[in-house]
C-alpha atoms as an extended CHARMM CRD file, in Angstrom:
* protein
*
       228  EXT
         1         1  MET       CA             42.6980000000      143.0420000000       31.2480000000  PROA      1               0.0000000000
         2         2  GLU       CA             41.5130000000      141.2100000000       28.9040000000  PROA      2               0.0000000000
         3         3  LEU       CA             42.6200000000      137.4970000000       29.6610000000  PROA      3               0.0000000000
         4         4  GLU       CA             43.6670000000      134.8800000000       26.9110000000  PROA      4               0.0000000000
         5         5  THR       CA             41.7840000000      132.7080000000       25.7160000000  PROA      5               0.0000000000
         6         6  ALA       CA             42.1150000000      129.1900000000       26.8940000000  PROA      6               0.0000000000
         7         7  VAL       CA             44.7090000000      127.0430000000       25.0040000000  PROA      7               0.0000000000
         8         8  ALA       CA             43.3900000000      123.4470000000       24.6110000000  PROA      8               0.0000000000
         9         9  ASP       CA             45.6490000000      121.0260000000       25.6620000000  PROA      9               0.0000000000
        10        10  GLU       CA             47.1080000000      118.2680000000       22.5970000000  PROA      10              0.0000000000
        11        11  ARG       CA             46.0890000000      114.8490000000       22.7740000000  PROA      11              0.0000000000
        12        12  VAL       CA             48.6910000000      112.7400000000       21.4320000000  PROA      12              0.0000000000
        13        13  PRO       CA             47.3690000000      109.3000000000       20.1300000000  PROA      13              0.0000000000
        14        14  LEU       CA             50.0720000000      106.4620000000       20.8150000000  PROA      14              0.0000000000
        15        15  SER       CA             52.5600000000      105.4530000000       18.1970000000  PROA      15              0.0000000000
        16        16  ARG       CA             53.3140000000      101.6120000000       16.9070000000  PROA      16              0.0000000000
        17        17  MET       CA             56.3550000000      101.8420000000       19.3640000000  PROA      17              0.0000000000
        18        18  ARG       CA             54.8530000000      103.7600000000       21.9620000000  PROA      18              0.0000000000
        19        19  ARG       CA             53.3240000000      101.3120000000       22.3090000000  PROA      19              0.0000000000
        20        20  ALA       CA             55.1250000000       98.4530000000       22.0740000000  PROA      20              0.0000000000
        21        21  ILE       CA             57.2080000000      100.2790000000       25.4110000000  PROA      21              0.0000000000
        22        22  VAL       CA             53.8300000000      100.7160000000       27.1080000000  PROA      22              0.0000000000
        23        23  ALA       CA             53.4110000000       96.6970000000       27.0110000000  PROA      23              0.0000000000
        24        24  THR       CA             57.4810000000       95.9010000000       28.1240000000  PROA      24              0.0000000000
        25        25  MET       CA             56.9250000000       98.3050000000       29.9900000000  PROA      25              0.0000000000
        26        26  SER       CA             53.7820000000       97.0570000000       32.4820000000  PROA      26              0.0000000000
        27        27  LEU       CA             54.8010000000       93.6120000000       32.3910000000  PROA      27              0.0000000000
        28        28  SER       CA             58.4580000000       95.1160000000       33.7490000000  PROA      28              0.0000000000
        29        29  ALA       CA             56.2210000000       96.6740000000       36.1240000000  PROA      29              0.0000000000
        30        30  GLN       CA             54.7600000000       93.2120000000       37.2950000000  PROA      30              0.0000000000
        31        31  THR       CA             58.5140000000       91.9460000000       37.7620000000  PROA      31              0.0000000000
        32        32  PRO       CA             59.2310000000       91.6880000000       40.7820000000  PROA      32              0.0000000000
        33        33  GLN       CA             62.7150000000       93.2180000000       41.1920000000  PROA      33              0.0000000000
        34        34  PHE       CA             65.4230000000       94.5270000000       42.7550000000  PROA      34              0.0000000000
        35        35  THR       CA             68.5730000000       96.6660000000       42.1060000000  PROA      35              0.0000000000
        36        36  LEU       CA             72.7960000000       96.8820000000       42.8460000000  PROA      36              0.0000000000
        37        37  ASP       CA             74.4700000000      100.3390000000       43.6100000000  PROA      37              0.0000000000
        38        38  ARG       CA             78.1280000000      100.3160000000       42.4950000000  PROA      38              0.0000000000
        39        39  THR       CA             80.9330000000      102.7170000000       42.3910000000  PROA      39              0.0000000000
        40        40  VAL       CA             83.8540000000      101.7440000000       39.7630000000  PROA      40              0.0000000000
        41        41  ASP       CA             86.8070000000      103.3800000000       39.4550000000  PROA      41              0.0000000000
        42        42  LEU       CA             87.7740000000      104.3930000000       36.3360000000  PROA      42              0.0000000000
        43        43  SER       CA             91.0880000000      106.1230000000       36.5500000000  PROA      43              0.0000000000
        44        44  ARG       CA             92.8790000000      103.4170000000       34.9020000000  PROA      44              0.0000000000
        45        45  LEU       CA             91.1610000000      103.4240000000       32.1880000000  PROA      45              0.0000000000
        46        46  VAL       CA             90.8170000000      106.6280000000       31.4810000000  PROA      46              0.0000000000
        47        47  SER       CA             94.8290000000      106.6750000000       31.3560000000  PROA      47              0.0000000000
        48        48  LEU       CA             94.7310000000      103.3770000000       29.1440000000  PROA      48              0.0000000000
        49        49  ARG       CA             92.5300000000      105.4950000000       26.6440000000  PROA      49              0.0000000000
        50        50  ALA       CA             94.6860000000      108.3430000000       26.3610000000  PROA      50              0.0000000000
        51        51  GLU       CA             98.0840000000      106.0080000000       25.7400000000  PROA      51              0.0000000000
        52        52  LEU       CA             95.9840000000      103.8100000000       23.2930000000  PROA      52              0.0000000000
        53        53  ALA       CA             94.6190000000      106.6640000000       20.8820000000  PROA      53              0.0000000000
        54        54  ALA       CA             97.7130000000      108.3630000000       21.3920000000  PROA      54              0.0000000000
        55        55  ALA       CA             99.3230000000      104.9020000000       19.4250000000  PROA      55              0.0000000000
        56        56  GLY       CA             96.3100000000      105.5510000000       16.7550000000  PROA      56              0.0000000000
        57        57  ALA       CA             94.3490000000      102.8830000000       18.5240000000  PROA      57              0.0000000000
        58        58  PRO       CA             91.0250000000      104.8640000000       19.6020000000  PROA      58              0.0000000000
        59        59  VAL       CA             89.1490000000      102.8820000000       21.9240000000  PROA      59              0.0000000000
        60        60  SER       CA             85.4480000000      104.0430000000       23.7020000000  PROA      60              0.0000000000
        61        61  VAL       CA             84.2140000000      103.3710000000       27.3850000000  PROA      61              0.0000000000
        62        62  SER       CA             80.6310000000      102.5120000000       26.1030000000  PROA      62              0.0000000000
        63        63  ASP       CA             82.6880000000       99.5420000000       23.8920000000  PROA      63              0.0000000000
        64        64  VAL       CA             84.8840000000       98.7970000000       26.6330000000  PROA      64              0.0000000000
        65        65  LEU       CA             82.2960000000       98.0900000000       28.6400000000  PROA      65              0.0000000000
        66        66  THR       CA             79.5390000000       96.2600000000       26.6590000000  PROA      66              0.0000000000
        67        67  ALA       CA             83.0250000000       94.1230000000       26.5070000000  PROA      67              0.0000000000
        68        68  ALA       CA             83.7310000000       93.1860000000       30.4190000000  PROA      68              0.0000000000
        69        69  CYS       CA             79.8900000000       92.4260000000       29.9990000000  PROA      69              0.0000000000
        70        70  ALA       CA             80.1690000000       90.4050000000       27.6160000000  PROA      70              0.0000000000
        71        71  ARG       CA             82.9170000000       88.8590000000       29.3290000000  PROA      71              0.0000000000
        72        72  ALA       CA             80.9760000000       88.7860000000       32.9180000000  PROA      72              0.0000000000
        73        73  LEU       CA             77.8180000000       87.0370000000       31.6290000000  PROA      73              0.0000000000
        74        74  ARG       CA             79.4760000000       84.0150000000       30.1170000000  PROA      74              0.0000000000
        75        75  ALA       CA             81.1240000000       83.9640000000       33.4660000000  PROA      75              0.0000000000
        76        76  HSD       CA             77.5290000000       84.3280000000       35.2010000000  PROA      76              0.0000000000
        77        77  PRO       CA             75.4210000000       82.5390000000       33.1300000000  PROA      77              0.0000000000
        78        78  MET       CA             73.0430000000       82.8540000000       35.0180000000  PROA      78              0.0000000000
        79        79  VAL       CA             72.5080000000       86.3670000000       34.5420000000  PROA      79              0.0000000000
        80        80  ASN       CA             72.3630000000       85.9280000000       30.8390000000  PROA      80              0.0000000000
        81        81  ALA       CA             68.6660000000       84.7270000000       31.4290000000  PROA      81              0.0000000000
        82        82  SER       CA             64.6440000000       84.6070000000       31.4170000000  PROA      82              0.0000000000
        83        83  PHE       CA             61.8860000000       83.9060000000       33.7230000000  PROA      83              0.0000000000
        84        84  ASP       CA             60.1010000000       81.6160000000       31.5690000000  PROA      84              0.0000000000
        85        85  GLU       CA             56.4630000000       79.9500000000       33.4230000000  PROA      85              0.0000000000
        86        86  ASP       CA             57.8320000000       76.7690000000       35.5480000000  PROA      86              0.0000000000
        87        87  ALA       CA             61.6800000000       77.4540000000       34.6120000000  PROA      87              0.0000000000
        88        88  ILE       CA             64.2750000000       79.3120000000       34.3400000000  PROA      88              0.0000000000
        89        89  VAL       CA             66.6890000000       79.7600000000       30.9800000000  PROA      89              0.0000000000
        90        90  VAL       CA             69.6920000000       80.0090000000       31.0090000000  PROA      90              0.0000000000
        91        91  HSD       CA             70.7880000000       81.0020000000       27.0680000000  PROA      91              0.0000000000
        92        92  SER       CA             73.7210000000       79.7230000000       25.4420000000  PROA      92              0.0000000000
        93        93  ARG       CA             74.7250000000       83.2550000000       22.9250000000  PROA      93              0.0000000000
        94        94  VAL       CA             75.5510000000       86.6640000000       24.5990000000  PROA      94              0.0000000000
        95        95  ASN       CA             73.9020000000       89.2190000000       22.6350000000  PROA      95              0.0000000000
        96        96  ILE       CA             73.9140000000       92.5540000000       24.7680000000  PROA      96              0.0000000000
        97        97  GLY       CA             70.8170000000       95.0470000000       23.9430000000  PROA      97              0.0000000000
        98        98  LEU       CA             72.3820000000       98.2690000000       23.6660000000  PROA      98              0.0000000000
        99        99  ALA       CA             69.4680000000      100.5320000000       24.0390000000  PROA      99              0.0000000000
       100       100  VAL       CA             69.4120000000      104.0420000000       21.5920000000  PROA      100             0.0000000000
       101       101  ALA       CA             66.8420000000      107.3950000000       22.3140000000  PROA      101             0.0000000000
       102       102  LEU       CA             65.0620000000      107.6980000000       19.4720000000  PROA      102             0.0000000000
       103       103  PRO       CA             62.4110000000      110.4390000000       18.9130000000  PROA      103             0.0000000000
       104       104  GLU       CA             59.4580000000      108.0490000000       18.3350000000  PROA      104             0.0000000000
       105       105  GLY       CA             61.0950000000      106.2710000000       21.5690000000  PROA      105             0.0000000000
       106       106  LEU       CA             63.4840000000      103.3510000000       23.2950000000  PROA      106             0.0000000000
       107       107  VAL       CA             64.9160000000      100.5180000000       21.0710000000  PROA      107             0.0000000000
       108       108  SER       CA             68.0700000000       98.1740000000       22.4400000000  PROA      108             0.0000000000
       109       109  PRO       CA             69.5710000000       96.6570000000       19.6080000000  PROA      109             0.0000000000
       110       110  ALA       CA             71.7890000000       93.9520000000       20.1860000000  PROA      110             0.0000000000
       111       111  ILE       CA             75.0540000000       92.4880000000       19.5340000000  PROA      111             0.0000000000
       112       112  PHE       CA             74.7180000000       89.0740000000       18.7870000000  PROA      112             0.0000000000
       113       113  ASP       CA             77.5810000000       86.5830000000       20.2110000000  PROA      113             0.0000000000
       114       114  ALA       CA             79.7330000000       89.6910000000       21.7730000000  PROA      114             0.0000000000
       115       115  ASP       CA             81.8800000000       87.3820000000       23.8250000000  PROA      115             0.0000000000
       116       116  ARG       CA             83.2440000000       86.4050000000       20.6210000000  PROA      116             0.0000000000
       117       117  LEU       CA             83.8800000000       89.8120000000       19.5070000000  PROA      117             0.0000000000
       118       118  SER       CA             86.7750000000       91.9450000000       19.7080000000  PROA      118             0.0000000000
       119       119  LEU       CA             87.0450000000       95.7110000000       20.5580000000  PROA      119             0.0000000000
       120       120  ALA       CA             87.0750000000       96.2910000000       17.3200000000  PROA      120             0.0000000000
       121       121  GLU       CA             84.1490000000       94.2020000000       15.5060000000  PROA      121             0.0000000000
       122       122  LEU       CA             82.2710000000       95.5840000000       18.7140000000  PROA      122             0.0000000000
       123       123  ALA       CA             82.5640000000       99.0980000000       17.8330000000  PROA      123             0.0000000000
       124       124  ALA       CA             81.7790000000       99.0020000000       14.1910000000  PROA      124             0.0000000000
       125       125  GLU       CA             78.7280000000       96.5080000000       15.0500000000  PROA      125             0.0000000000
       126       126  ARG       CA             77.7580000000       99.1400000000       17.9630000000  PROA      126             0.0000000000
       127       127  GLN       CA             78.1210000000      101.9810000000       15.6670000000  PROA      127             0.0000000000
       128       128  ARG       CA             76.0840000000       99.5290000000       12.7270000000  PROA      128             0.0000000000
       129       129  LEU       CA             73.3920000000       98.8630000000       15.3660000000  PROA      129             0.0000000000
       130       130  ARG       CA             72.7250000000      102.1410000000       16.4250000000  PROA      130             0.0000000000
       131       131  ASP       CA             72.9390000000      103.6540000000       12.8420000000  PROA      131             0.0000000000
       132       132  GLY       CA             70.1340000000      101.3740000000       11.4860000000  PROA      132             0.0000000000
       133       133  ALA       CA             67.8300000000      102.6760000000       14.9160000000  PROA      133             0.0000000000
       134       134  MET       CA             68.7880000000      106.1100000000       13.8770000000  PROA      134             0.0000000000
       135       135  ALA       CA             67.4330000000      105.2190000000       10.5860000000  PROA      135             0.0000000000
       136       136  GLY       CA             64.6330000000      102.6480000000       10.8590000000  PROA      136             0.0000000000
       137       137  LYS       CA             65.9010000000       99.9740000000        9.2850000000  PROA      137             0.0000000000
       138       138  LEU       CA             66.3480000000       97.3150000000       11.8430000000  PROA      138             0.0000000000
       139       139  ARG       CA             63.5570000000       94.6310000000       12.1800000000  PROA      139             0.0000000000
       140       140  GLY       CA             62.6380000000       91.1130000000       13.9610000000  PROA      140             0.0000000000
       141       141  GLU       CA             65.3080000000       89.9640000000       16.0360000000  PROA      141             0.0000000000
       142       142  ALA       CA             67.9990000000       92.7350000000       15.9230000000  PROA      142             0.0000000000
       143       143  LEU       CA             65.9750000000       94.6240000000       17.5800000000  PROA      143             0.0000000000
       144       144  PHE       CA             63.4390000000       91.6120000000       19.9330000000  PROA      144             0.0000000000
       145       145  GLY       CA             67.5390000000       89.2880000000       20.4290000000  PROA      145             0.0000000000
       146       146  ALA       CA             68.8600000000       90.8580000000       23.4550000000  PROA      146             0.0000000000
       147       147  THR       CA             69.4670000000       88.8480000000       26.3450000000  PROA      147             0.0000000000
       148       148  PHE       CA             70.9520000000       91.5200000000       28.2980000000  PROA      148             0.0000000000
       149       149  THR       CA             70.8190000000       95.1130000000       28.2810000000  PROA      149             0.0000000000
       150       150  ILE       CA             73.0770000000       98.2630000000       28.7290000000  PROA      150             0.0000000000
       151       151  SER       CA             70.9350000000      101.5860000000       29.3540000000  PROA      151             0.0000000000
       152       152  ASN       CA             73.3470000000      104.5890000000       28.9160000000  PROA      152             0.0000000000
       153       153  LEU       CA             72.6430000000      108.1030000000       30.0640000000  PROA      153             0.0000000000
       154       154  GLY       CA             75.8710000000      109.5910000000       30.7270000000  PROA      154             0.0000000000
       155       155  THR       CA             75.6850000000      111.4100000000       27.2620000000  PROA      155             0.0000000000
       156       156  TYR       CA             72.5670000000      113.2490000000       29.1480000000  PROA      156             0.0000000000
       157       157  GLY       CA             74.4410000000      114.3250000000       32.1300000000  PROA      157             0.0000000000
       158       158  VAL       CA             72.9350000000      112.1770000000       34.4100000000  PROA      158             0.0000000000
       159       159  ASP       CA             75.2400000000      110.3080000000       37.0770000000  PROA      159             0.0000000000
       160       160  ARG       CA             73.3960000000      107.8250000000       38.1360000000  PROA      160             0.0000000000
       161       161  PHE       CA             69.7300000000      106.2340000000       37.7610000000  PROA      161             0.0000000000
       162       162  ARG       CA             68.1860000000      103.4780000000       38.4780000000  PROA      162             0.0000000000
       163       163  ALA       CA             66.5090000000      101.0780000000       34.9270000000  PROA      163             0.0000000000
       164       164  LEU       CA             63.9900000000       98.9810000000       34.7240000000  PROA      164             0.0000000000
       165       165  VAL       CA             64.2260000000       94.6410000000       33.5430000000  PROA      165             0.0000000000
       166       166  ILE       CA             62.4090000000       94.7480000000       29.8740000000  PROA      166             0.0000000000
       167       167  PRO       CA             60.8160000000       91.2840000000       30.3140000000  PROA      167             0.0000000000
       168       168  PRO       CA             62.2220000000       88.7370000000       29.7510000000  PROA      168             0.0000000000
       169       169  GLN       CA             65.1340000000       89.1170000000       30.5150000000  PROA      169             0.0000000000
       170       170  ALA       CA             66.6250000000       88.8790000000       33.3900000000  PROA      170             0.0000000000
       171       171  ALA       CA             68.5630000000       91.7090000000       34.4300000000  PROA      171             0.0000000000
       172       172  ILE       CA             69.4880000000       95.2350000000       32.8440000000  PROA      172             0.0000000000
       173       173  LEU       CA             72.7200000000       97.2360000000       33.9270000000  PROA      173             0.0000000000
       174       174  ALA       CA             71.9360000000      101.8350000000       34.1770000000  PROA      174             0.0000000000
       175       175  VAL       CA             75.3870000000      103.5420000000       33.1190000000  PROA      175             0.0000000000
       176       176  GLY       CA             75.8300000000      107.1910000000       34.7200000000  PROA      176             0.0000000000
       177       177  ALA       CA             78.1730000000      110.1110000000       33.3620000000  PROA      177             0.0000000000
       178       178  LEU       CA             82.2490000000      110.3090000000       33.9130000000  PROA      178             0.0000000000
       179       179  GLN       CA             82.8320000000      111.9360000000       36.9510000000  PROA      179             0.0000000000
       180       180  THR       CA             86.3800000000      113.2420000000       36.9840000000  PROA      180             0.0000000000
       181       181  ARG       CA             88.1890000000      114.9320000000       39.7480000000  PROA      181             0.0000000000
       182       182  GLY       CA             92.1430000000      115.8600000000       39.3430000000  PROA      182             0.0000000000
       183       183  GLU       CA             93.6830000000      112.3760000000       38.8390000000  PROA      183             0.0000000000
       184       184  SER       CA             90.8210000000      110.1890000000       39.3440000000  PROA      184             0.0000000000
       185       185  SER       CA             87.9550000000      108.6140000000       37.4500000000  PROA      185             0.0000000000
       186       186  ALA       CA             84.4770000000      106.8860000000       38.7280000000  PROA      186             0.0000000000
       187       187  MET       CA             80.8960000000      106.4640000000       36.8960000000  PROA      187             0.0000000000
       188       188  GLN       CA             77.9150000000      104.9400000000       38.8820000000  PROA      188             0.0000000000
       189       189  VAL       CA             76.4330000000      101.7330000000       37.4410000000  PROA      189             0.0000000000
       190       190  SER       CA             73.4590000000      100.0800000000       38.8230000000  PROA      190             0.0000000000
       191       191  LEU       CA             72.0400000000       96.4240000000       38.0470000000  PROA      191             0.0000000000
       192       192  SER       CA             68.6770000000       95.7250000000       38.0090000000  PROA      192             0.0000000000
       193       193  CYS       CA             67.3650000000       92.3190000000       38.5480000000  PROA      193             0.0000000000
       194       194  ASP       CA             64.5510000000       90.0850000000       38.6280000000  PROA      194             0.0000000000
       195       195  HSD       CA             64.0700000000       88.4190000000       41.6880000000  PROA      195             0.0000000000
       196       196  ARG       CA             62.7530000000       85.2390000000       40.5090000000  PROA      196             0.0000000000
       197       197  VAL       CA             66.4130000000       84.2740000000       38.5660000000  PROA      197             0.0000000000
       198       198  LEU       CA             68.4450000000       86.4610000000       40.5090000000  PROA      198             0.0000000000
       199       199  ASP       CA             69.3380000000       86.5620000000       44.0840000000  PROA      199             0.0000000000
       200       200  GLY       CA             71.5270000000       89.4720000000       45.7300000000  PROA      200             0.0000000000
       201       201  ALA       CA             74.5560000000       87.5930000000       45.5930000000  PROA      201             0.0000000000
       202       202  PRO       CA             75.0900000000       85.9290000000       42.4470000000  PROA      202             0.0000000000
       203       203  ALA       CA             73.5210000000       89.2350000000       40.8650000000  PROA      203             0.0000000000
       204       204  ALA       CA             76.3720000000       91.0800000000       43.4630000000  PROA      204             0.0000000000
       205       205  GLU       CA             79.0990000000       88.4330000000       41.9680000000  PROA      205             0.0000000000
       206       206  PHE       CA             78.7170000000       89.7340000000       38.2790000000  PROA      206             0.0000000000
       207       207  LEU       CA             78.8180000000       93.5760000000       38.8420000000  PROA      207             0.0000000000
       208       208  GLY       CA             81.7460000000       92.7180000000       40.8570000000  PROA      208             0.0000000000
       209       209  THR       CA             82.6910000000       90.8630000000       37.7780000000  PROA      209             0.0000000000
       210       210  VAL       CA             81.9830000000       93.9490000000       35.2150000000  PROA      210             0.0000000000
       211       211  ALA       CA             84.0150000000       96.4910000000       38.3280000000  PROA      211             0.0000000000
       212       212  LYS       CA             86.9320000000       94.1770000000       37.5550000000  PROA      212             0.0000000000
       213       213  ALA       CA             87.5370000000       94.4180000000       34.4870000000  PROA      213             0.0000000000
       214       214  LEU       CA             86.9480000000       97.6060000000       33.8620000000  PROA      214             0.0000000000
       215       215  GLU       CA             88.8080000000       99.4680000000       36.9800000000  PROA      215             0.0000000000
       216       216  HSD       CA             91.7560000000       96.5640000000       35.5280000000  PROA      216             0.0000000000
       217       217  PRO       CA             91.0400000000       96.8760000000       31.6530000000  PROA      217             0.0000000000
       218       218  ASP       CA             95.1320000000       95.6100000000       30.2580000000  PROA      218             0.0000000000
       219       219  TRP       CA             93.0990000000       93.0730000000       29.5990000000  PROA      219             0.0000000000
       220       220  ILE       CA             91.8100000000       95.1430000000       26.3700000000  PROA      220             0.0000000000
       221       221  ASN       CA             94.7560000000       95.3000000000       24.2730000000  PROA      221             0.0000000000
       222       222  ASP       CA             94.4750000000       92.0340000000       23.5140000000  PROA      222             0.0000000000
       223       223  PRO       CA             92.9690000000       92.2430000000       19.9680000000  PROA      223             0.0000000000
       224       224  THR       CA             91.0870000000       88.3850000000       20.2890000000  PROA      224             0.0000000000
       225       225  PRO       CA             87.4970000000       87.8960000000       20.7600000000  PROA      225             0.0000000000
       226       226  THR       CA             86.6460000000       88.9140000000       24.8300000000  PROA      226             0.0000000000
       227       227  THR       CA             85.5620000000       85.3130000000       25.5560000000  PROA      227             0.0000000000
       228       228  PRO       CA             88.8190000000       83.9440000000       27.3040000000  PROA      228             0.0000000000
């Protein structure tokens, strides 16, 4: 039998984006981290979304999650922080980065002052940033101004995962797929934290605030910004 000719391995040079990812994740690997996992009951949210959709006011789980995180970050400012040599910087603005997968890599454009935006405004900004990222039109602060990041792989069928903190941010929330069984719906979330900034108890309190907002979502009927 004639042997097939061996095909040489392909060597793919690192793109500018991939080099940036390598640098960031290498720095992340040097950061002491821990992760908290939680199951969130979304049954009421799913029901409320159906009611709003029937009334001509649809909302997405992603937008509600972003709003819930914005409220929680304002209530727990140490999560909205960064480690800086001999100090912890508590940011005055809540800028939430939303991870977007591109063919050449991953970017996390930021929704600035997310705690001051209504759900409709959050939805519009999320779409604008996603479109801009896909088109390669985002630059500077839009790509590097996040103070906290949400990474959602639920749309890829991933039930649960743990994301790496993106320095100098103190935390990142990993979001799994919406799982429905009968009349019950739930979602797995994992909060990874920089242990130099956060300890387990305050991180758990933040995650509890996010979970409570998602499990009791009647507040989304209020068209005002997410800040109380």
